[in-house]
N, C-alpha and C positions, 0 to 999 in steps of 0.2 A: 837092115831088113832081111839080109840073107840069113842071119842067125835066127831070127824069129821064124823063118820059114823052115828051118831045120828042126824037126820035131825031136831029134835025139838030144839036142842041147836043152830044149825046154824040159824034157823028161828028166835029164840029169839034174837040172836046177830044182825041179819039183822034188825029186828024191832027196837031194841034199837038204832042202828046206824041211822036208818031212823028218829026216834023220836028226837034224838040229832041234826040231821041235820035240822029238821023242827023247833026246838026251836031256834037254832042259825039263821036260815033263817028268823024268825019273827023279831029278833033284827035287821037283815040286812034290812028288809022291813021298819022298823021304821027309820033307818038311811037314807034310800033312800027317804022316805017321808019328812024327815027333810031337806035333801039336796035339794029336789025339791022345798020346801017352800023357802029356801034361794035363789035358782036360780030364782024363781018367783019374790021375793022381789028385787033382783038385776036387773032383767029385767024391772020391773016397774020403778025403779030409773033411769035406762038407758033411758027408753022411756021419762020420765019426763025431763031428761037432754037434750035429743034430741029436745024436743018441746021447751024448753027454749032457746037452741042454735038457732033453726030456727027463733024464735021470735027476738032474738038479731041480727041475720043476716038481717032480714027484716028491723029492726030499723036502722041498720048500712047502709043498702042500701038506705033507705029513707034519712038519713042524708047526705050521699054522693051525692045524687041527688040534695038536697037543697044546698049543698056547691058548686056543679058544677054550679047551676043556679046563685048563689051569685057571683061566680068567673066571670061568663060570664057578669053579670050586671056590675061588677066593671070594667072589661075590656072596656065595652061599654062606661061607664062614663069617664074613663081615655081617651079614644079616643075622646069623645065629648069635654072634657076639653082641650086636646091638640089642637083640631080644633079651639076652642074658643080663645085659647091663640094666635094661628097663625092669626086669624082674628083680634084680638085686636092689635097685633104687626103691621099688615098691616094698620089697621085704624090709629094707632099712627104715623106710617111713613108717611101716606098720610096727616094727620093733620099737622105734622111737616113741610112737604113739602109746604103745603098751607100757613102755618104761615110764613115760610121763604120767600115764594114768595111775600106775602103781606108786609113783613118787608123791602124787597128790594125796594118797590115802594115808 
């Protein structure tokens, strides 16, 4: 009880505890700074990955547009080829009919 009544001893204990807390707090500050540096590095990597993904998406979109145009061109060419084949068949049928008509005479 005598020690508790002595205010100098309590003050010294409080000061020692405060110093101990401050010393351990500085180590925590260093840990927080290190963690913040790691977070910043990861954030930078994530930003770079997002930029690369956006560029890849744009390239993919461009390729899809080119493929769509090529597909449309191929369909048009197929339609023209089918129409030409029909015209050729009709012309061949007419030529055969004319030939057969001349052969009968």
